[in-house]
Phi, psi and omega in degrees: 000139182292135180280133178281131179300144182307316182298324179291322177298315180298315179298317180299318179294318180299316179296315179300313179300314180299311183299316180291323177301312180295318179298311182293324177301316178297318182298327182262002178082022179270127178268110178282169181300145183304317182288345181253355178274048182227174176295160182304320183296336182260005179293151172300150185305316181293328177291319177300313180300318179297315180295323178293321177295316178299316180299321179295320177297315179300313181297315179297319180295317178298313180300317180295311183295322182292334180268357179273178179256027180285093186297322179296317179294319180296322177296316179297318178301315180298315179298318179296318178297317179298319179298312180298320179293313183300322184260016169087006178283340177232138172276170186299319181297314180295318178303310181293325177297318177297316180301317181291312183302316184264013175052049181255346188293334181267352183275329183220167181294151180265003183290147180290000000 
């Protein structure tokens, strides 16, 4: 399988963080700044840079934690993946790829 470039992963996480932040803000009645209540592509340049830096930290932290032997964290990661898969946020292929990448498939059952 073709490897996704690191920069593309960071961009994807940044977009995901922005979109969910805006969605959740609306759900709880929080009014975000006028200039940031737009699609990721229309964000001010400094906001985009900030989101990309945050996304890189998130990605690095996940990679570090997933490669550690922190069993509680790995169990939580597995539960979160199962939840996302069960409720349609991840398709089966992506779900299994995450399990394999983070070596979670042998620790717990793979059943839905």
